[in-house]
C-alpha positions, -999 to +999 in steps of 0.1 A: +781+307+884+779+297+848+745+281+853+731+314+866+746+332+836+730+308+811+696+311+829+698+349+826+707+346+789+678+322+783+654+346+800+667+375+779+664+354+747+628+345+756+619+382+763+635+392+730+614+366+711+582+377+728+590+414+720+597+405+683+564+386+680+544+414+695+561+440+672+553+418+642+516+416+650+514+453+657+532+464+626+508+486+605+525+477+572+516+440+579+480+451+585+480+470+552+492+440+532+468+417+550+439+440+540+452+440+504+451+402+503+416+400+518+402+429+495+392+451+525+395+488+531+424+499+553+437+534+559+473+539+571+484+574+580+502+595+606+480+626+609+506+644+630+533+639+604+525+659+573+557+648+555+548+611+556+526+598+528+494+582+535+486+547+522+453+529+518+440+497+503+406+492+487+395+461+468+431+448+466+445+480+451+472+498+470+470+536+468+495+562+480+487+598+487+512+627+490+500+653+515+508+690+511+504+715+539+488+749+533+470+777+550+433+776+557+413+804+574+422+793+609+454+773+607+478+753+586+462+721+575+467+695+547+451+712+517+462+690+488+464+652+485+478+637+453+467+601+450+487+576+428+486+539+423+519+521+417+505+491+399+477+502+375+467+466+368+453+465+403+427+490+393+408+464+373+372+462+385+372+496+403+342+518+395+336+555+397+315+549+428+345+532+445+366+563+438+339+585+452+339+563+483+376+567+487+373+605+483+347+606+510+370+586+533+399+609+527+378+640+533+367+625+566+403+625+577+413+658+560+383+680+556+402+709+540+420+688+514+415+688+477+421+654+462+439+651+429+439+617+413+469+610+391+470+590+358+453+566+351+427+572+379+419+607+367+406+592+334+376+578+353+367+608+373+340+632+359+353+664+376+389+676+383 
């Protein structure tokens, strides 16, 4: 009887380890930090949740955007996105064209949004 109980416990432990490994590789935060280390572009967002901030990485710099819901002509959509960078030293090497690329990527996901860059990013932009 005890042998069967140990076998069941071993099977449960193996299933738990497999589940944990799968969850680790599917974790979006891990993909975000992996893209940051490899200097790639990665966009992390939950479009259906307007309360959760969006995050994206570009050229090793981690940006965070606060979404604000508002009324458009047809429905309620995200109308304002305030983008901030937590570590300004990561901005080294970013050009104005890079910021325009990021704006274009944000507008693909949120076409009604107005993007507002917070300090120090707004010092590089030509228009408000």
